[in-house]
C-alpha positions in Angstrom: -52.0 -20.3 0.5 -50.8 -16.9 -0.8 -49.6 -15.9 2.7 -47.7 -19.2 3.1 -46.2 -18.6 -0.4 -45.2 -15.1 0.6 -43.6 -16.3 3.8 -41.6 -18.9 2.0 -40.4 -16.5 -0.7 -39.4 -13.8 1.9 -37.7 -16.5 4.0 -35.7 -17.9 1.1 -34.8 -14.4 -0.1 -33.6 -13.6 3.4 -31.6 -16.9 3.6 -30.1 -16.4 0.1 -28.6 -13.1 0.9 -26.9 -14.3 4.0 -25.6 -17.4 2.3 -24.3 -15.3 -0.6 -22.5 -12.9 1.8 -20.9 -15.7 3.7 -19.8 -17.5 0.5 -18.4 -14.3 -1.0 -16.6 -13.1 2.0 -15.2 -16.4 3.1 -15.8 -15.5 6.7 -16.1 -17.8 9.6 -18.4 -16.9 12.5 -18.2 -17.5 16.2 -21.2 -18.3 18.4 -22.3 -15.9 21.0 -24.7 -16.6 23.9 -28.4 -16.3 23.1 -30.3 -13.1 23.5 -33.0 -12.9 26.1 -36.4 -13.9 24.8 -35.1 -16.5 22.3 -37.5 -19.3 21.6 -34.9 -21.9 22.3 -32.1 -21.9 24.8 -29.8 -23.6 22.3 -30.1 -20.8 19.7 -26.8 -19.2 18.8 -26.5 -15.9 16.9 -23.8 -15.8 14.3 -21.8 -12.6 13.8 -18.8 -11.8 11.6 -16.6 -10.3 14.2 -16.1 -12.5 17.2 -13.2 -12.0 19.6 -13.1 -15.5 20.9 -13.6 -19.0 19.4 -16.5 -21.3 20.2 -16.5 -22.8 23.7 -14.2 -20.0 25.1 -16.9 -17.6 26.2 -16.5 -16.1 29.7 -19.3 -14.8 31.8 -19.6 -11.1 32.4 -18.2 -11.4 35.9 -15.2 -13.4 34.8 -14.5 -11.1 31.9 -14.7 -8.0 34.1 -12.4 -9.6 36.7 -9.9 -10.5 34.0 -10.0 -7.0 32.6 -9.3 -5.5 36.1 -6.4 -7.8 36.6 -4.9 -6.9 33.1 -5.4 -3.2 33.6 -2.1 -1.5 34.4 -3.9 1.4 36.1 -7.0 1.0 38.2 -10.0 3.4 38.4 -10.4 6.4 36.2 -6.9 6.2 34.8 -7.8 2.9 33.2 -10.9 4.4 31.6 -8.9 7.4 30.3 -6.3 5.1 28.7 -9.1 3.0 27.2 -10.7 6.2 25.7 -7.3 7.3 24.3 -6.8 3.9 22.7 -10.2 4.1 21.1 -9.4 7.6 19.7 -6.1 6.5 18.3 -7.1 3.0 17.3 -5.2 1.9 14.2 -4.4 -1.4 12.5 -1.2 -1.6 14.6 -2.8 -0.9 17.9 -5.9 -3.1 17.4 -5.8 -6.9 17.2 -6.7 -7.1 13.5 -4.4 -10.0 12.5 -7.2 -12.6 12.7 -10.2 -10.3 12.0 -10.3 -9.2 8.4 -13.5 -7.1 8.9 -12.0 -5.2 11.8 -8.9 -4.6 9.8 -10.8 -3.2 6.8 -13.0 -1.0 9.0 -10.0 0.3 10.9 -8.1 1.0 7.7 -11.1 2.7 6.3 -11.4 4.9 9.3 -7.7 5.8 9.2 -8.1 6.6 5.5 -11.0 9.0 6.1 -9.1 10.8 8.8 -6.0 11.0 6.7 -7.9 12.4 3.7 -9.1 15.2 5.9 -5.4 15.8 6.9 -4.3 15.7 3.3 -7.0 18.2 2.2 -5.9 20.5 5.0 -2.2 20.3 4.1 -3.0 20.9 0.4 -5.1 24.0 1.3 -2.3 25.1 3.5 0.5 24.6 0.9 -1.3 25.9 -2.1 -2.9 28.7 -0.2 0.6 30.2 0.4 1.4 30.2 -3.3 0.0 32.4 -6.0 -0.3 32.0 -9.8 0.8 35.6 -10.1 4.2 34.7 -8.7 5.4 33.2 -12.0 4.3 36.2 -14.0 5.8 38.6 -11.5 9.1 36.7 -11.8 8.8 36.6 -15.6 8.2 40.4 -15.9 11.2 41.2 -13.6 13.5 38.8 -15.4 12.6 40.1 -18.8 13.2 43.7 -17.7 16.5 43.3 -15.9 18.0 40.4 -17.9 16.9 41.1 -21.5 16.8 44.9 -21.8 19.7 45.9 -24.0 21.9 49.0 -24.3 22.3 51.0 -27.4 25.0 48.7 -28.5 22.9 45.6 -27.9 24.4 44.5 -24.6 22.0 43.0 -22.1 22.8 41.4 -18.7 22.9 38.0 -20.2 25.4 39.1 -22.8 28.0 40.5 -20.4 31.4 39.0 -21.1 33.9 41.6 -19.9 34.3 44.4 -17.4 33.7 47.0 -20.0 30.3 45.4 -20.9 29.5 45.3 -17.2 29.9 49.0 -16.9 27.9 49.6 -20.1 25.0 47.6 -18.8 25.2 49.1 -15.3 25.1 52.7 -16.6 22.4 52.1 -19.2 19.8 49.3 -19.0 20.2 48.8 -15.2 19.5 52.4 -14.3 16.8 52.7 -16.8 15.0 49.6 -15.4 15.4 50.7 -11.8 14.2 54.3 -11.9 10.8 55.0 -13.4 9.9 58.6 -13.1 7.8 59.3 -16.2 4.8 57.8 -18.0 5.0 56.4 -21.5 4.0 59.9 -22.7 6.9 61.5 -20.8 4.6 63.0 -18.2 5.9 62.7 -14.6 4.6 60.0 -12.4 4.1 62.3 -9.5 5.9 64.0 -6.6 6.8 60.8 -4.9 10.6 60.4 -5.0 10.4 56.6 -4.9 10.5 54.6 -8.1 7.5 52.5 -9.3 8.8 49.9 -11.8 6.2 49.3 -14.5 4.1 51.9 -12.5 3.0 49.1 -10.1 6.1 47.8 -8.3 7.7 49.9 -5.6 11.5 49.8 -5.4 12.2 49.2 -1.7 15.1 51.4 -0.5 18.0 51.7 -2.9 20.0 49.0 -4.8 23.4 47.9 -3.6 26.6 46.9 -5.5 29.0 44.7 -3.7 32.3 43.1 -4.9 34.8 40.5 -3.6 38.5 40.6 -4.5 41.4 38.3 -4.1 45.0 39.3 -3.1 47.8 39.8 -5.5 50.4 37.0 -5.5 47.8 34.6 -4.2 49.1 32.0 -6.6 52.5 30.8 -7.7 54.0 31.8 -11.0 56.4 29.4 -12.7 60.0 30.5 -12.7 60.1 30.7 -16.5 57.4 33.5 -16.4 58.3 35.4 -13.3 60.1 38.2 -15.2 57.2 38.6 -17.6 54.2 38.3 -15.2 54.3 40.7 -12.2 51.1 39.8 -10.5 49.1 36.6 -9.9 45.4 36.5 -8.8 44.1 33.1 -7.9 40.6 31.8 -8.0 38.4 33.0 -5.2 38.5 31.5 -1.7 37.9 33.1 1.6 41.5 32.6 2.8 42.8 34.5 -0.3 40.3 37.3 0.0 41.6 40.8 -0.3 40.4 43.0 2.7 42.7 46.0 2.3 41.4 49.5 1.4 42.1 50.5 -2.1 41.4 53.3 -4.6 40.0 56.4 -3.0 40.3 54.8 0.4 37.3 56.7 1.9 33.8 55.4 1.6 32.2 52.0 1.8 33.1 51.2 -1.8 36.8 51.3 -1.1 36.9 49.7 2.4 36.2 46.1 3.2 33.3 45.1 5.4 32.8 41.7 7.0 29.8 39.4 6.6 28.8 40.2 10.2 28.9 43.9 9.6 26.7 43.7 6.5 24.5 41.1 8.1 24.9 39.1 4.8 25.0 35.5 3.8 27.1 33.4 1.4 26.1 32.9 -2.2 26.8 29.8 -4.3 27.7 31.0 -7.8 28.5 29.1 -11.0 32.2 28.9 -10.2 32.4 28.7 -6.4 30.8 29.9 -3.1 31.2 33.5 -2.1 31.1 35.1 1.4 28.6 37.8 2.5 31.2 40.5 3.0 33.1 42.8 0.6 33.3 46.3 -0.8 29.8 47.8 -1.4 28.1 50.9 -2.7 24.5 51.9 -2.1 23.0 53.8 -5.0 20.9 56.9 -4.6 17.2 57.7 -4.8 17.4 59.2 -8.3 18.8 58.1 -11.5 21.1 61.1 -12.0 22.7 60.7 -8.6 23.2 56.9 -9.1 24.7 57.5 -12.5 27.2 59.9 -10.9 28.2 57.3 -8.3 28.7 54.6 -10.9 30.9 57.0 -13.0 33.1 57.6 -10.0 33.6 53.9 -9.5 34.4 53.4 -13.2 36.9 56.3 -13.3 38.8 55.0 -10.3 39.0 51.3 -11.4 36.7 49.9 -8.8 36.9 46.7 -10.8 40.4 45.4 -11.5 42.3 42.1 -11.9 41.6 41.1 -8.3 37.8 41.3 -8.7 36.2 37.9 -8.7 32.4 38.7 -8.4 30.0 41.7 -8.3 26.5 41.5 -6.8 23.6 43.8 -7.6 20.9 43.5 -4.9 17.5 45.2 -4.7 13.9 44.4 -3.9 10.5 45.4 -5.2 7.0 45.1 -3.8 3.7 44.9 -5.6 0.7 45.8 -3.4 -1.8 44.6 -5.9 -0.9 41.0 -5.4 1.0 41.3 -2.0 4.2 39.8 -3.3 7.9 40.7 -2.8 10.4 40.1 -5.6 14.0 40.0 -4.3 16.5 40.1 -7.1 20.3 39.4 -7.1 22.2 39.9 -10.3 25.7 38.3 -10.2 28.6 38.7 -12.5 31.6 36.4 -11.8 35.0 37.3 -13.1 37.0 34.0 -13.3 40.8 33.8 -13.1 40.7 33.0 -16.8 39.4 36.5 -17.7 36.0 37.4 -19.1 32.7 37.5 -17.2 30.0 35.0 -16.4 26.6 36.4 -15.6 24.0 34.7 -13.4 21.0 35.7 -11.4 18.7 34.7 -8.6 15.1 35.9 -8.4 12.9 35.0 -5.4 9.2 35.9 -5.5 7.8 35.4 -2.0 4.8 36.3 0.1 6.2 37.8 3.3 3.1 39.6 4.6 0.9 36.6 5.2 -2.3 37.7 7.0 -3.9 40.4 4.9 -7.0 39.1 3.1 -9.9 36.9 4.1 -8.3 34.0 2.4 -5.1 34.5 4.4 -7.1 34.2 7.7 -8.7 31.0 6.3 -5.2 29.6 5.8 -4.5 30.5 9.5 -7.4 28.2 10.5 -5.8 25.5 8.2 -2.5 26.0 10.0 -4.2 25.4 13.4 -5.9 22.3 12.1 -2.6 21.1 10.7 -0.9 21.5 14.1 -3.7 19.5 15.7 -3.3 16.7 13.2 0.5 16.6 13.8 -0.1 16.3 17.5 -2.7 13.5 16.8 -0.2 11.6 14.6 2.6 12.0 17.1 0.5 10.4 19.8 -0.5 7.7 17.3 3.1 6.8 16.4 4.1 6.8 20.1 1.4 4.3 20.9 2.3 2.1 18.0 6.0 2.3 18.9 5.2 1.4 22.5 3.4 -1.7 21.4 5.7 -3.0 18.7 9.1 -1.7 19.9 11.9 -2.2 17.4 9.6 -4.3 15.1 7.9 -1.0 14.4 10.8 0.1 12.1 10.6 -2.9 9.9 7.7 -1.4 7.9 8.5 1.2 5.3 5.1 2.9 5.9 6.0 3.5 9.6 9.2 5.1 8.5 7.3 7.2 6.1 5.0 8.3 8.9 7.9 9.4 10.9 9.3 11.3 7.9 6.1 13.2 7.4 5.8 14.1 11.1 9.5 15.3 11.2 9.1 17.3 8.1 5.9 18.8 9.5 7.6 19.8 12.7 10.5 21.4 10.8 8.0 23.2 8.6 6.2 24.5 11.7 9.5 25.6 13.1 10.4 27.4 9.9 7.1 29.2 9.9 7.4 30.4 13.4 11.0 31.6 12.8 10.0 33.3 9.5 7.0 35.1 11.1 9.1 36.4 14.0 11.9 37.6 11.7 9.5 39.3 9.3 7.8 41.2 12.1 11.2 42.1 13.6 12.8 43.3 10.4 10.0 44.6 8.2 9.6 47.9 10.0 13.3 48.3 10.4 14.0 47.8 6.7 11.2 50.2 5.6 11.9 52.9 8.2 14.3 54.8 6.0 13.6 54.6 2.2 17.0 56.1 1.3 19.0 53.1 2.5 19.4 49.6 1.2 16.6 47.2 2.3 18.1 43.7 2.7 15.2 41.3 2.1 17.6 38.6 1.0 17.6 37.0 4.4 13.8 36.9 4.7 13.4 35.7 1.1 15.8 32.9 1.7 14.0 31.5 4.7 10.6 31.9 3.1 11.9 29.9 0.1 13.2 27.2 2.5 9.8 27.1 4.2 8.0 26.7 0.8 10.5 24.0 -0.2 9.9 22.1 3.1 6.1 22.3 2.5 6.6 21.0 -1.0 8.6 18.0 0.1 6.2 17.3 2.9 3.2 17.4 0.6 5.0 15.0 -1.7 5.5 12.4 1.0 2.0 13.0 2.3 0.5 12.0 -1.1 2.8 8.9 -1.3 1.5 7.9 2.1 -2.0 7.3 0.7 -0.7 3.9 -0.5 -0.4 2.8 3.1 -4.2 3.0 3.5 -5.3 1.6 0.2 -2.8 -1.3 0.2 -5.4 -3.7 1.7 -7.0 -3.9 -1.7 -5.7 -6.7 -3.8 -5.0 -4.5 -6.9 -3.2 -1.9 -4.8 -1.1 -4.5 -3.1 0.6 -5.6 -6.4 2.8 -2.5 -6.6 4.1 -2.6 -3.0 4.5 -6.4 -3.1 6.4 -6.3 -6.4 8.8 -3.6 -5.2 9.3 -5.3 -1.8 10.1 -8.7 -3.3 12.5 -7.5 -6.0 14.3 -5.0 -3.8 17.3 -7.2 -3.1 17.7 -8.2 -6.8 17.5 -4.6 -7.9 19.9 -3.5 -5.2 22.4 -6.1 -6.2 22.1 -5.3 -9.9 22.3 -1.6 -9.2 25.8 -2.0 -7.9 26.8 -3.5 -11.3 24.9 -0.7 -13.1 26.6 2.2 -11.3 30.0 0.7 -11.7 29.6 0.8 -15.4 27.7 4.2 -15.2 30.5 6.0 -13.2 33.2 4.4 -15.4 31.6 6.1 -18.4 31.1 9.3 -16.4 34.8 9.6 -15.7 35.7 8.7 -19.3 33.4 11.4 -20.6 34.8 14.0 -18.2 38.4 13.3 -19.2 37.7 13.1 -22.9 35.4 16.1 -23.4 35.6 18.1 -20.1 37.8 20.9 -21.7 35.6 21.5 -24.7 31.9 20.5 -23.9 30.0 22.4 -21.2 27.9 19.3 -20.4 31.1 17.4 -19.5 32.9 20.3 -17.8 32.5 18.9 -14.3 32.1 15.3 -13.1 28.7 16.1 -11.7 27.5 17.5 -15.0 28.8 14.3 -16.7 26.5 12.2 -14.4 23.4 14.2 -15.3 24.4 14.3 -19.0 24.5 10.5 -19.1 21.0 10.3 -17.5 19.9 12.7 -20.2 21.4 10.4 -22.9 19.2 7.6 -21.5 16.1 9.8 -22.0 17.2 10.9 -25.5 18.1 14.5 -24.5 21.6 14.9 -25.8 23.8 16.9 -28.2 25.8 14.3 -30.1 27.5 16.9 -32.4 29.2 18.5 -29.3 31.2 15.4 -28.4 31.7 14.5 -32.1 33.4 17.9 -32.7 35.4 17.5 -29.4 36.9 14.1 -30.4 36.0 12.6 -33.8 37.4 9.2 -32.9 36.6 8.6 -29.3 33.4 10.6 -29.3 31.4 8.2 -31.4 32.9 5.1 -29.7 32.0 6.5 -26.3 28.4 7.3 -27.4 27.7 4.0 -29.2 29.2 1.7 -26.4 27.4 3.7 -23.7 24.0 3.5 -25.3 24.5 -0.2 -26.0 25.7 -1.4 -22.6 23.7 1.0 -20.4 20.5 1.6 -22.3 20.0 -1.7 -24.2 21.5 -4.1 -21.7 21.7 -2.9 -18.2 18.5 -0.7 -18.1 16.4 -3.5 -19.7 17.8 -5.9 -17.0 16.1 -3.7 -14.4 12.8 -3.9 -16.3 13.2 -7.7 -16.7 13.7 -8.1 -12.9 10.6 -6.0 -12.1 8.5 -7.6 -14.8 9.3 -11.2 -13.6 8.6 -10.3 -10.0 5.3 -8.7 -11.0 4.2 -11.8 -12.8 4.9 -13.9 -9.7 3.0 -11.6 -7.4 0.1 -11.4 -9.7 -0.1 -15.2 -10.0 0.0 -15.6 -6.2 -2.7 -13.0 -5.6 -5.0 -14.7 -8.1 -4.6 -18.0 -6.2 -5.3 -16.4 -2.8 -8.6 -16.9 -1.1 -11.0 -14.0 -1.5 -11.0 -11.8 1.6 -13.3 -9.1 2.8 -12.8 -6.0 0.7 -13.9 -2.4 1.1 -16.8 -3.0 -1.4 -18.1 -5.7 0.9 -18.2 -3.4 3.9 -20.0 -0.8 1.8 -22.5 -3.4 0.6 -23.2 -4.5 4.2 -23.7 -0.9 5.2 -26.1 -0.4 2.2 -28.1 -3.5 3.2 -28.4 -2.4 6.8 -29.5 1.1 5.8 -32.0 -0.3 3.4 -33.4 -2.7 6.0 -34.0 0.1 8.5 -35.6 2.4 5.9 -38.0 -0.4 4.8 -38.9 -1.2 8.3 -39.8 2.4 9.0 -41.8 2.4 5.8 -43.7 -0.7 6.8 -44.5 0.7 10.2 -45.9 3.8 8.6 -48.1 1.7 6.3 -49.3 -0.3 9.3 -50.4 2.9 11.1 -52.1 4.1 7.9 -54.0 0.8 7.7 -55.1 1.2 11.3 -56.4 4.7 10.5 -58.3 3.5 7.5 -60.3 1.1 9.7 -61.6 4.0 11.8 -64.6 6.2 11.3 -64.8 9.9 12.2 -63.6 9.0 15.6 -60.9 6.4 16.3 -60.6 5.0 19.8 -57.2 4.1 21.3 -58.2 0.5 22.0 -59.2 -0.1 18.3 -56.0 1.6 17.2 -53.9 -0.5 19.6 -55.5 -3.8 18.7 -55.0 -3.2 15.0 -51.4 -2.5 15.3 -50.7 -5.3 17.9 -52.1 -7.8 15.3 -49.4 -6.5 13.0 -46.7 -7.1 15.6 -46.0 -3.6 17.0 -45.0 -3.0 20.6 -47.6 -1.4 22.9 -45.3 1.4 24.1 -44.7 2.4 20.5 -48.4 2.4 19.8 -49.1 4.5 22.9 -46.5 7.0 22.0 -47.7 7.4 18.4 -51.3 7.8 19.5 -50.5 10.3 22.2 -48.6 12.5 19.8 -51.7 13.4 17.9 -54.3 13.1 20.7 -54.0 16.7 21.8 -57.1 16.7 24.1 -56.0 13.5 25.8 -59.4 11.8 25.6 -58.1 8.6 24.1 -60.0 9.3 20.9 -58.7 10.7 17.6 -61.3 12.9 16.0 -61.4 13.5 12.2 -59.1 16.5 12.3 -56.5 14.6 14.4 -56.7 11.6 12.1 -56.1 13.8 9.1 -53.1 15.4 10.7 -51.7 12.0 11.5 -52.4 10.8 7.9 -50.6 13.9 6.5 -47.6 13.4 8.8 -47.3 9.7 7.9 -47.6 10.4 4.2 -44.8 13.0 4.3 -42.6 10.5 6.1 -43.5 7.8 3.6 -42.6 10.0 0.6 -39.3 11.0 2.3 -38.4 7.4 2.9 -39.3 6.3 -0.6 -37.0 9.1 -1.9 -34.2 8.1 0.4 -34.5 4.4 -0.6 -34.4 5.4 -4.2 -31.4 7.6 -3.9 -29.6 4.9 -1.8 -30.2 2.4 -4.6 -28.8 4.7 -7.2 -25.6 5.3 -5.3 -24.9 1.6 -4.9 -25.7 0.4 -8.4 -22.8 -1.3 -10.0 -21.1 -2.2 -6.7 -21.8 -5.9 -7.0 -25.3 -5.7 -5.4 -26.9 -7.2 -8.6 -25.0 -10.5 -7.9 -26.5 -10.7 -4.4 -30.0 -10.0 -5.7 -29.7 -12.6 -8.5 -28.4 -15.1 -6.0 -31.4 -14.4 -3.8 -33.9 -14.6 -6.6 -32.6 -18.1 -7.4 -33.3 -19.1 -3.8 -36.8 -17.5 -4.0 -37.6 -19.8 -7.0 -36.6 -22.8 -4.9 -38.7 -21.5 -2.1 -41.9 -21.6 -4.2 -41.8 -25.4 -3.8 -41.9 -25.2 0.0 -45.0 -24.4 2.2 -43.6 -24.1 5.7 -40.7 -22.5 7.6 -38.0 -24.8 8.8 -36.2 -24.5 12.2 -32.9 -23.5 10.5 -34.7 -20.8 8.4 -36.6 -19.5 11.4 -33.3 -19.1 13.4 -31.7 -17.4 10.4 -34.6 -14.9 10.2 -34.4 -14.0 13.9 -30.6 -13.9 13.8 -30.3 -11.4 11.0 -33.3 -9.4 12.3 -31.5 -8.9 15.6 -28.0 -8.3 14.2 -28.8 -5.9 11.4 -31.5 -3.8 13.1 -29.5 -3.8 16.4 -32.7 -4.7 18.4 -32.1 -6.8 21.4 -35.0 -9.1 20.8 -38.1 -9.6 18.7 -40.9 -7.9 20.6 -43.4 -10.4 19.4 -41.1 -13.4 19.2 -43.4 -15.4 21.4 -45.9 -15.4 18.6 -43.4 -17.0 16.2 -43.0 -20.7 15.7 -40.7 -22.7 13.4 -43.8 -23.6 11.4 -45.2 -20.0 11.1 -43.7 -16.6 11.6 -45.4 -13.6 13.0 -46.4 -10.8 10.7 -43.6 -8.5 11.8 -40.9 -11.1 11.1 -42.6 -11.8 7.7 -42.2 -8.1 6.9 -38.5 -8.2 8.0 -37.8 -11.1 5.7 -39.7 -9.5 2.9 -37.4 -6.5 2.8 -34.6 -8.9 1.7 
């Protein structure tokens, strides 16, 4: 009676779990042909992923012939292509439209591969940066920008040519040439300068200026008698290239951009070429001070001067970083001076430490991933043709790949140029070392990696969008895109109207409105609350307040909230539709299935160990093979398994286990049993809270109903055999011949009991 009750409880527990899974997943199932050894020829095995509907099964010969006819390449080529397709299988290359489980599994596999790629690109990108770079830049900027002269003039305070010379002959030289310790003792016999005792000044600094020609602009007739010269704003066609002053020396003769191997610079006022008149300072402070005094005495700067550049580079071996500095003073046609600066802290010598060589391995893995994704996109494009470009995620894939290819190209170019120029620049320490070119390309490489990493993180939404919650964002944006685009036209008409109004009203007095581009950014700042109202109020006490109040009312309170209303309304619609949709297979269901399968296998192994231990307990000091085999066969084990287990411990091969051999088998089985118990326990901990309690509660309810039954029905018998075969991946029940619809064998009872 107790055995029958146990059978019924195990059977109902088994049936309840499968019913609960099918109800929760909403999955249909196709019928497959029966496995060999089934008790009835009409038995069908249910599975969740069937490629063909009922009644459409083909025999193995017919399927093989159809596959050969469909294959574009016969022989080994077909198998190669089949293997490639399996390696690059995605939701776009596999037929996942009608198979939700295949879709989720394929997406999960893509996500896992992409996470590895994302970790690699993060290591690659962050591995090339250093937290010391910021502090290095901060130290250099404070030294060269904020150090003041005796009269209190720092670089940031320069407002005239006289103040430029005061800064150059004072704070600049003092900051460039460090020859003594803080106690006035000499640093050493090395003639080179070590700024802050740690940063080597590479070569010598360079001063370069650009001038415009006299009479480059037109003077009104009323002022021609009073104004003898006219110097226009800077442009290359009005550039003065004639020798002047002392005539001899690089400071008084023009040199083209090609001769200097320079590059253009975008200043605050305009863009400047890489040529001009230049002077390289000396190795010592005294000599450099003398050179600057000569320039000052002979009016190196005059009315035609439009910009002066001060370029130099330093290197810190402690952190392996270069700091390339450019101090710029622009002299506009209005008079006065406008200082600006550009400081680039870069890592040009890449492969020095152990971490650097680890980054090399990440770079190799990155290139392999890019090749992998290129092939993947080609396969998807080959299948879907132009339809491929209708998905924003596919376009994002192409963007990430293209940015990665450009970044790889930048890296190769940068590495070649660094190796080519580094020795050349450092060969003679008494000449100017132009690291501006290398720093520029290293900065572009870093920028490219930053943009690429940004899009790589955004791409994660592609792989998690199969989840209902994650779908809400993409669905909302996709559905309201047309409405937002239409309303954006109206918004920007009003926005740009206010921008031109602000530029014309306040452009001559307020810096934030001095150009049309600045007006645009200023109005965005007004929306965010970052704005100086007093500036426009002082510029125009009547139109200033009117501009501000009307702009805030129409743009902020009306138009901007219309955007939010459109998005909010669409989000409500999407959320309602998703709540009414039928529940589909989710990632949690796949994980739960995997948990159940793993738990099933572990418990089967545990039960087999218990059976062997019971067989050993029946023996005396000597256990014969026949007794051992008969005991286990009664429990439903296969003969070849019994023979293999016995032979493993029967060292003398006499078909008898003595006391020592039995003890060794017992110890081995006990170790395995303890390990399996621990594994089952850990598996249960990791899956708590994932919805498994609902399944167990559902199964317990079925068990309570099973207490009222005393036999096994045909349907329940088939369900037991079905799940036993599908979950454990065993082709057939080895003792199925012993099973009947009215009573199951002991092995099948144990299988059911695990559920």
